[in-house]
SEROMI-369281 format. One record per atom (N, C-alpha, C, O): residue number from 1; residue in three letters; atom name; x, y, z. Coordinates in pm, 1 decimal, m for minus. Each point is the difference from the previous one (the first is absolute). Layout:
(site NUM; ALA; CA; (X; Y; Z))
...
This chain:
(site 1; GLN; N; (85.5; m103.1; m2.4))
(site 1; GLN; CA; (m95.9; 113.2; m41.2))
(site 1; GLN; C; (94.6; 143.8; 43.1))
(site 1; GLN; O; (m23.0; 109.6; m51.3))
(site 2; SER; N; (102.3; m126.5; 126.1))
(site 2; SER; CA; (123.7; 145.6; m36.7))
(site 2; SER; C; (38.0; 18.6; m53.3))
(site 2; SER; O; (29.5; 116.2; m27.8))
(site 3; LEU; N; (11.7; m241.9; m49.4))
(site 3; LEU; CA; (91.9; 81.0; m121.4))
(site 3; LEU; C; (m91.8; m27.7; m104.7))
(site 3; LEU; O; (35.5; 74.7; m91.2))
(site 4; VAL; N; (m132.3; m139.6; 53.9))
(site 4; VAL; CA; (m120.2; 50.4; m47.8))
(site 4; VAL; C; (m55.9; 167.4; m29.6))
(site 4; VAL; O; (m42.9; 41.8; m107.5))
(site 5; GLN; N; (62.2; 59.7; 273.4))
(site 5; GLN; CA; (m39.8; 47.6; 9.7))
(site 5; GLN; C; (123.9; 105.8; 11.5))
(site 5; GLN; O; (m47.9; 112.7; 12.2))
(site 6; GLU; N; (182.2; m110.2; m11.8))
(site 6; GLU; CA; (116.0; m0.8; m51.4))
(site 6; GLU; C; (5.5; 82.5; m192.4))
(site 6; GLU; O; (53.5; 96.9; m53.9))
(site 7; PHE; N; (m157.8; m227.7; 8.2))
(site 7; PHE; CA; (132.2; 22.0; m180.2))
(site 7; PHE; C; (m206.9; 96.5; 19.4))
(site 7; PHE; O; (10.3; 79.2; m93.7))
(site 8; LYS; N; (m85.5; m65.7; 124.7))
(site 8; LYS; CA; (m176.2; 78.3; m19.3))
(site 8; LYS; C; (110.6; 108.4; m3.1))
(site 8; LYS; O; (23.3; 26.4; m117.9))
(site 9; LYS; N; (73.9; 65.5; 224.0))
(site 9; LYS; CA; (86.9; 135.6; 35.6))
(site 9; LYS; C; (m26.2; 84.9; m121.2))
(site 9; LYS; O; (m61.0; 102.3; m30.8))
(site 10; PHE; N; (154.5; m216.1; m35.1))
(site 10; PHE; CA; (73.8; 79.8; m103.7))
(site 10; PHE; C; (m73.5; 30.4; m179.9))
(site 10; PHE; O; (40.6; 61.1; m98.9))
(site 11; LYS; N; (m175.8; m149.2; 134.4))
(site 11; LYS; CA; (m167.1; 60.4; m183.3))
(site 11; LYS; C; (57.5; m30.9; m76.8))
(site 11; LYS; O; (24.0; 93.9; m75.9))
(site 12; GLY; N; (38.0; m224.6; 32.9))
(site 12; GLY; CA; (13.6; m3.8; m189.4))
(site 12; GLY; C; (153.4; 57.1; 5.8))
(site 12; GLY; O; (62.4; m16.8; m104.7))
(site 13; GLU; N; (24.6; 97.1; 236.4))
(site 13; GLU; CA; (141.6; 108.5; m75.6))
(site 13; GLU; C; (37.6; m171.4; m0.6))
(site 13; GLU; O; (m57.6; m100.3; 41.9))
(site 14; ALA; N; (207.1; 131.9; m124.6))
(site 14; ALA; CA; (115.6; m77.0; 25.8))
(site 14; ALA; C; (53.9; 55.5; 208.4))
(site 14; ALA; O; (m15.7; 94.4; 77.4))
(site 15; PHE; N; (96.3; m265.5; m82.1))
(site 15; PHE; CA; (49.7; m0.9; 79.4))
(site 15; PHE; C; (131.8; m64.3; 74.6))
(site 15; PHE; O; (61.7; m77.1; m73.4))
(site 16; SER; N; (6.1; 98.0; 236.2))
(site 16; SER; CA; (88.6; m128.5; m49.2))
(site 16; SER; C; (m46.7; m116.0; 96.7))
(site 16; SER; O; (49.3; 1.4; 112.9))
(site 17; THR; N; (m144.3; m107.7; m146.6))
(site 17; THR; CA; (m18.2; m50.7; 124.9))
(site 17; THR; C; (158.3; m140.8; 8.0))
(site 17; THR; O; (m18.4; m114.3; m41.9))
(site 18; ASP; N; (142.8; 155.2; 95.7))
(site 18; ASP; CA; (113.4; m68.4; 86.6))
(site 18; ASP; C; (m41.4; 16.3; 120.7))
(site 18; ASP; O; (m5.6; m101.1; 70.0))
(site 19; ARG; N; (m41.5; 252.8; m2.6))
(site 19; ARG; CA; (45.7; m9.2; 168.7))
(site 19; ARG; C; (m152.3; m94.7; 14.4))
(site 19; ARG; O; (m9.6; m98.0; 73.8))
(site 20; ILE; N; (m134.7; 166.3; m185.5))
(site 20; ILE; CA; (m162.4; m88.5; 107.0))
(site 20; ILE; C; (71.2; m121.9; m56.7))
(site 20; ILE; O; (17.8; m74.8; 96.1))
(site 21; ILE; N; (33.6; 16.5; m211.6))
(site 21; ILE; CA; (22.4; m150.1; 44.3))
(site 21; ILE; C; (40.0; m79.3; 155.6))
(site 21; ILE; O; (m36.5; m88.3; 77.6))
(site 22; THR; N; (159.0; 214.4; m105.1))
(site 22; THR; CA; (145.7; m92.4; 131.0))
(site 22; THR; C; (m105.5; 7.9; 104.5))
(site 22; THR; O; (m14.8; m81.5; 91.0))
(site 23; CYS; N; (m72.4; 210.5; m117.4))
(site 23; CYS; CA; (m48.3; m32.0; 208.3))
(site 23; CYS; C; (m78.3; m92.3; m36.2))
(site 23; CYS; O; (37.1; m111.0; 38.2))
(site 24; ALA; N; (m117.0; 112.7; m88.1))
(site 24; ALA; CA; (m178.8; m157.4; m21.3))
(site 24; ALA; C; (55.9; m132.3; 14.3))
(site 24; ALA; O; (m52.6; m90.4; 65.0))
(site 25; VAL; N; (258.7; 76.2; m184.9))
(site 25; VAL; CA; (38.3; m128.0; 97.1))
(site 25; VAL; C; (79.4; m36.7; 148.1))
(site 25; VAL; O; (21.4; m99.4; 69.5))
(site 26; SER; N; (m0.9; 203.2; m68.6))
(site 26; SER; CA; (64.9; 3.0; 192.9))
(site 26; SER; C; (m178.8; m18.1; 93.8))
(site 26; SER; O; (m61.3; m92.1; 54.0))
(site 27; ASN; N; (42.7; 209.0; m74.6))
(site 27; ASN; CA; (m164.2; m104.2; 41.0))
(site 27; ASN; C; (m0.7; m158.8; 91.4))
(site 27; ASN; O; (29.9; m66.8; 99.0))
(site 28; ILE; N; (m118.5; 85.8; m288.4))
(site 28; ILE; CA; (38.5; m121.7; 23.0))
(site 28; ILE; C; (82.3; m149.3; 14.3))
(site 28; ILE; O; (m43.1; m114.4; m14.2))
(site 29; ILE; N; (203.3; 172.4; 54.1))
(site 29; ILE; CA; (26.8; m64.3; 37.0))
(site 29; ILE; C; (67.8; m39.9; 133.6))
(site 29; ILE; O; (35.0; m97.8; 66.2))
(site 30; CYS; N; (m38.1; 251.3; m67.2))
(site 30; CYS; CA; (m115.4; m25.4; 210.6))
(site 30; CYS; C; (m40.9; m27.1; 15.9))
(site 30; CYS; O; (31.8; m104.4; 56.9))
(site 31; SER; N; (m159.0; 126.9; m66.2))
(site 31; SER; CA; (m177.5; m115.4; 83.0))
(site 31; SER; C; (32.6; m92.6; m35.9))
(site 31; SER; O; (m41.3; m104.1; 51.2))
(site 32; VAL; N; (103.9; 104.5; m124.8))
(site 32; VAL; CA; (47.5; m197.3; m74.7))
(site 32; VAL; C; (48.8; m44.2; 163.3))
(site 32; VAL; O; (m72.1; m64.2; 76.4))
(site 33; ILE; N; (262.2; 132.9; m31.3))
(site 33; ILE; CA; (55.2; m61.4; 69.1))
(site 33; ILE; C; (m10.3; 15.6; 170.4))
(site 33; ILE; O; (39.4; m70.1; 93.2))
(site 34; TYR; N; (m103.8; 182.7; m101.5))
(site 34; TYR; CA; (m43.4; 100.6; 178.9))
(site 34; TYR; C; (m155.1; 22.9; m49.2))
(site 34; TYR; O; (m25.1; 112.4; m43.3))
(site 35; GLY; N; (m98.7; m225.3; 46.6))
(site 35; GLY; CA; (m111.5; m10.0; m50.9))
(site 35; GLY; C; (m66.2; 137.7; m71.0))
(site 35; GLY; O; (60.4; 97.2; 45.2))
(site 36; SER; N; (m93.4; m84.2; m75.8))
(site 36; SER; CA; (m167.1; 73.1; 11.6))
(site 36; SER; C; (8.0; 121.3; 103.8))
(site 36; SER; O; (34.1; m14.3; 117.5))
(site 37; TYR; N; (m71.1; 139.4; m178.6))
(site 37; TYR; CA; (55.3; 71.2; 31.7))
(site 37; TYR; C; (m161.9; 139.4; 10.0))
(site 37; TYR; O; (m44.8; 22.8; m112.4))
(site 38; GLY; N; (m54.1; 83.0; 269.1))
(site 38; GLY; CA; (m97.9; m34.4; m57.6))
(site 38; GLY; C; (m22.9; 86.9; 180.8))
(site 38; GLY; O; (58.0; m10.2; 108.1))
(site 39; LEU; N; (m169.7; 88.1; m159.3))
(site 39; LEU; CA; (m77.8; 62.1; 121.4))
(site 39; LEU; C; (m88.9; m168.3; 164.9))
(site 39; LEU; O; (m68.2; 14.6; 101.4))
(site 40; ASN; N; (109.8; m101.8; m149.5))
(site 40; ASN; CA; (m68.4; m107.4; 38.3))
(site 40; ASN; C; (113.0; m116.1; 61.3))
(site 40; ASN; O; (m10.1; m122.2; 10.7))
(site 41; MET; N; (163.1; 252.1; 37.5))
(site 41; MET; CA; (82.8; m95.8; 107.1))
(site 41; MET; C; (m39.5; m109.7; 38.9))
(site 41; MET; O; (67.5; m65.2; 79.7))
């Protein structure tokens, strides 16, 4: 969801996806290693 929201912010304009994709992949890896995060901890 967050990744899609980040893409929508650019409203069809060209942009570099490097940082966005890196953060998304890092979040996935961390949630697998350390468990999911959220308000219901």
